[in-house]
GUGU-446182 format. One record per residue: z, x, y of N, C-alpha, C in turn; residue in three letters; residue number from 0. Coordinates in steps of 0.1 Angstrom, whole numbers, plus 5000, padded with zeros to 4 digits. Layout:
residues N
rec n_w Z; n_u X; n_v Y; ca_w Z; ca_u X; ca_v Y; c_w Z; c_u X; c_v Y; aa ALA; i NUM
...
END
This chain:
residues 61
rec n_w 1470; n_u 8863; n_v 4474; ca_w 1479; ca_u 8871; ca_v 4481; c_w 1473; c_u 8875; c_v 4495; aa MET; i 0
rec n_w 1481; n_u 8874; n_v 4505; ca_w 1477; ca_u 8878; ca_v 4519; c_w 1475; c_u 8893; c_v 4520; aa GLU; i 1
rec n_w 1465; n_u 8897; n_v 4527; ca_w 1463; ca_u 8911; ca_v 4529; c_w 1467; c_u 8913; c_v 4544; aa GLN; i 2
rec n_w 1478; n_u 8919; n_v 4546; ca_w 1483; ca_u 8922; ca_v 4560; c_w 1484; c_u 8937; c_v 4562; aa ILE; i 3
rec n_w 1479; n_u 8941; n_v 4573; ca_w 1479; ca_u 8956; ca_v 4576; c_w 1480; c_u 8957; c_v 4591; aa THR; i 4
rec n_w 1478; n_u 8970; n_v 4596; ca_w 1478; ca_u 8972; ca_v 4610; c_w 1467; c_u 8983; c_v 4613; aa SER; i 5
rec n_w 1464; n_u 8984; n_v 4626; ca_w 1454; ca_u 8994; ca_v 4630; c_w 1459; c_u 9009; c_v 4627; aa ILE; i 6
rec n_w 1472; n_u 9012; n_v 4629; ca_w 1476; ca_u 9026; ca_v 4625; c_w 1474; c_u 9029; c_v 4610; aa PRO; i 7
rec n_w 1477; n_u 9019; n_v 4602; ca_w 1475; ca_u 9021; ca_v 4587; c_w 1460; c_u 9022; c_v 4584; aa VAL; i 8
rec n_w 1452; n_u 9014; n_v 4590; ca_w 1437; ca_u 9014; ca_v 4588; c_w 1431; c_u 9028; c_v 4593; aa MET; i 9
rec n_w 1437; n_u 9033; n_v 4604; ca_w 1432; ca_u 9046; ca_v 4609; c_w 1435; c_u 9057; c_v 4599; aa LEU; i 10
rec n_w 1447; n_u 9056; n_v 4593; ca_w 1451; ca_u 9066; ca_v 4583; c_w 1442; c_u 9065; c_v 4571; aa ASN; i 11
rec n_w 1439; n_u 9053; n_v 4566; ca_w 1430; ca_u 9051; ca_v 4555; c_w 1416; c_u 9056; c_v 4557; aa GLN; i 12
rec n_w 1412; n_u 9055; n_v 4570; ca_w 1398; ca_u 9059; ca_v 4573; c_w 1397; c_u 9073; c_v 4580; aa ASN; i 13
rec n_w 1407; n_u 9081; n_v 4578; ca_w 1407; ca_u 9095; ca_v 4584; c_w 1406; c_u 9095; c_v 4599; aa LYS; i 14
rec n_w 1412; n_u 9086; n_v 4606; ca_w 1413; ca_u 9084; ca_v 4620; c_w 1399; c_u 9083; c_v 4626; aa HIS; i 15
rec n_w 1390; n_u 9076; n_v 4619; ca_w 1376; ca_u 9073; ca_v 4624; c_w 1377; c_u 9059; c_v 4631; aa ASN; i 16
rec n_w 1377; n_u 9060; n_v 4645; ca_w 1378; ca_u 9048; ca_v 4653; c_w 1366; c_u 9039; c_v 4651; aa TYR; i 17
rec n_w 1355; n_u 9045; n_v 4650; ca_w 1342; ca_u 9037; ca_v 4648; c_w 1342; c_u 9029; c_v 4636; aa SER; i 18
rec n_w 1347; n_u 9035; n_v 4625; ca_w 1347; ca_u 9028; ca_v 4612; c_w 1357; c_u 9016; c_v 4612; aa GLU; i 19
rec n_w 1369; n_u 9018; n_v 4618; ca_w 1379; ca_u 9008; ca_v 4619; c_w 1374; c_u 8996; c_v 4628; aa VAL; i 20
rec n_w 1368; n_u 9000; n_v 4639; ca_w 1362; ca_u 8990; ca_v 4648; c_w 1351; c_u 8982; c_v 4641; aa ALA; i 21
rec n_w 1343; n_u 8989; n_v 4633; ca_w 1332; ca_u 8982; ca_v 4626; c_w 1338; c_u 8972; c_v 4616; aa ARG; i 22
rec n_w 1349; n_u 8976; n_v 4609; ca_w 1355; ca_u 8967; ca_v 4599; c_w 1361; c_u 8955; c_v 4605; aa GLN; i 23
rec n_w 1367; n_u 8957; n_v 4617; ca_w 1373; ca_u 8946; ca_v 4624; c_w 1364; c_u 8938; c_v 4633; aa LEU; i 24
rec n_w 1352; n_u 8943; n_v 4635; ca_w 1342; ca_u 8936; ca_v 4645; c_w 1348; c_u 8936; c_v 4659; aa HIS; i 25
rec n_w 1353; n_u 8947; n_v 4663; ca_w 1358; ca_u 8949; ca_v 4677; c_w 1353; c_u 8962; c_v 4682; aa VAL; i 26
rec n_w 1355; n_u 8964; n_v 4695; ca_w 1351; ca_u 8976; ca_v 4702; c_w 1360; c_u 8988; c_v 4699; aa HIS; i 27
rec n_w 1355; n_u 9000; n_v 4699; ca_w 1364; ca_u 9012; ca_v 4696; c_w 1376; c_u 9013; c_v 4706; aa ARG; i 28
rec n_w 1374; n_u 9008; n_v 4718; ca_w 1385; ca_u 9009; ca_v 4728; c_w 1397; c_u 9000; c_v 4723; aa TYR; i 29
rec n_w 1394; n_u 8989; n_v 4717; ca_w 1404; ca_u 8980; ca_v 4712; c_w 1412; c_u 8987; c_v 4702; aa THR; i 30
rec n_w 1406; n_u 8994; n_v 4693; ca_w 1413; ca_u 9002; ca_v 4682; c_w 1421; c_u 9013; c_v 4689; aa VAL; i 31
rec n_w 1416; n_u 9020; n_v 4698; ca_w 1423; ca_u 9031; ca_v 4705; c_w 1435; c_u 9025; c_v 4713; aa ARG; i 32
rec n_w 1434; n_u 9014; n_v 4719; ca_w 1445; ca_u 9008; ca_v 4727; c_w 1456; c_u 9004; c_v 4718; aa ARG; i 33
rec n_w 1454; n_u 9000; n_v 4705; ca_w 1464; ca_u 8995; ca_v 4696; c_w 1468; c_u 9006; c_v 4686; aa LEU; i 34
rec n_w 1463; n_u 9018; n_v 4687; ca_w 1466; ca_u 9028; ca_v 4677; c_w 1481; c_u 9032; c_v 4676; aa GLU; i 35
rec n_w 1488; n_u 9031; n_v 4687; ca_w 1502; ca_u 9035; ca_v 4687; c_w 1512; c_u 9023; c_v 4684; aa ASP; i 36
rec n_w 1507; n_u 9011; n_v 4681; ca_w 1515; ca_u 8999; ca_v 4679; c_w 1519; c_u 8999; c_v 4664; aa ASP; i 37
rec n_w 1527; n_u 9009; n_v 4660; ca_w 1531; ca_u 9010; ca_v 4646; c_w 1541; c_u 8999; c_v 4642; aa LYS; i 38
rec n_w 1548; n_u 8993; n_v 4651; ca_w 1557; ca_u 8982; ca_v 4647; c_w 1551; c_u 8969; c_v 4647; aa ASP; i 39
rec n_w 1538; n_u 8968; n_v 4650; ca_w 1530; ca_u 8956; ca_v 4651; c_w 1536; c_u 8946; c_v 4661; aa CYS; i 40
rec n_w 1540; n_u 8951; n_v 4672; ca_w 1546; ca_u 8942; ca_v 4683; c_w 1535; c_u 8935; c_v 4690; aa LYS; i 41
rec n_w 1523; n_u 8940; n_v 4690; ca_w 1512; ca_u 8935; ca_v 4698; c_w 1500; c_u 8931; c_v 4690; aa HIS; i 42
rec n_w 1500; n_u 8934; n_v 4677; ca_w 1488; ca_u 8930; ca_v 4669; c_w 1492; c_u 8930; c_v 4654; aa HIS; i 43
rec n_w 1483; n_u 8924; n_v 4646; ca_w 1484; ca_u 8925; ca_v 4632; c_w 1470; c_u 8922; c_v 4626; aa ILE; i 44
rec n_w 1467; n_u 8927; n_v 4615; ca_w 1454; ca_u 8925; ca_v 4608; c_w 1457; c_u 8917; c_v 4595; aa VAL; i 45
rec n_w 1451; n_u 8905; n_v 4595; ca_w 1453; ca_u 8896; ca_v 4583; c_w 1439; c_u 8893; c_v 4578; aa VAL; i 46
rec n_w 1438; n_u 8896; n_v 4565; ca_w 1425; ca_u 8894; ca_v 4558; c_w 1413; c_u 8899; c_v 4566; aa ARG; i 47
rec n_w 1415; n_u 8911; n_v 4572; ca_w 1404; ca_u 8918; ca_v 4579; c_w 1401; c_u 8912; c_v 4593; aa GLY; i 48
rec n_w 1409; n_u 8903; n_v 4598; ca_w 1408; ca_u 8898; ca_v 4611; c_w 1419; c_u 8902; c_v 4620; aa ARG; i 49
rec n_w 1415; n_u 8908; n_v 4631; ca_w 1425; ca_u 8913; ca_v 4641; c_w 1431; c_u 8901; c_v 4649; aa LEU; i 50
rec n_w 1444; n_u 8901; n_v 4649; ca_w 1451; ca_u 8891; ca_v 4657; c_w 1460; c_u 8898; c_v 4667; aa MET; i 51
rec n_w 1459; n_u 8894; n_v 4680; ca_w 1467; ca_u 8901; ca_v 4690; c_w 1476; c_u 8891; c_v 4696; aa THR; i 52
rec n_w 1486; n_u 8896; n_v 4704; ca_w 1495; ca_u 8887; ca_v 4711; c_w 1488; c_u 8880; c_v 4722; aa GLU; i 53
rec n_w 1493; n_u 8868; n_v 4725; ca_w 1488; ca_u 8860; ca_v 4736; c_w 1498; c_u 8860; c_v 4747; aa THR; i 54
rec n_w 1494; n_u 8860; n_v 4759; ca_w 1503; ca_u 8859; ca_v 4770; c_w 1501; c_u 8846; c_v 4777; aa ARG; i 55
rec n_w 1512; n_u 8839; n_v 4779; ca_w 1511; ca_u 8826; ca_v 4785; c_w 1517; c_u 8827; c_v 4799; aa CYS; i 56
rec n_w 1512; n_u 8820; n_v 4808; ca_w 1518; ca_u 8820; ca_v 4822; c_w 1530; c_u 8811; c_v 4822; aa SER; i 57
rec n_w 1539; n_u 8813; n_v 4831; ca_w 1551; ca_u 8806; ca_v 4832; c_w 1549; c_u 8792; c_v 4838; aa GLY; i 58
rec n_w 1537; n_u 8787; n_v 4840; ca_w 1535; ca_u 8775; ca_v 4846; c_w 1534; c_u 8763; c_v 4837; aa ASN; i 59
rec n_w 1544; n_u 8762; n_v 4828; ca_w 1547; ca_u 8753; ca_v 4819; c_w 1540; c_u 8742; c_v 4813; aa GLY; i 60
END
């Protein structure tokens, strides 16, 4: 079964400890802070402990 979650959920599980969530995801604390308000997962998702973010493509086809 896939384990899908988000940074806001992980923050709630870890008592809003940015450092712990960043350590679990192997990212910087600023990345966690930047995505903490993305409750609808429009810009990120965490699948099996790996953070996946949106990619932006240029319009140069």
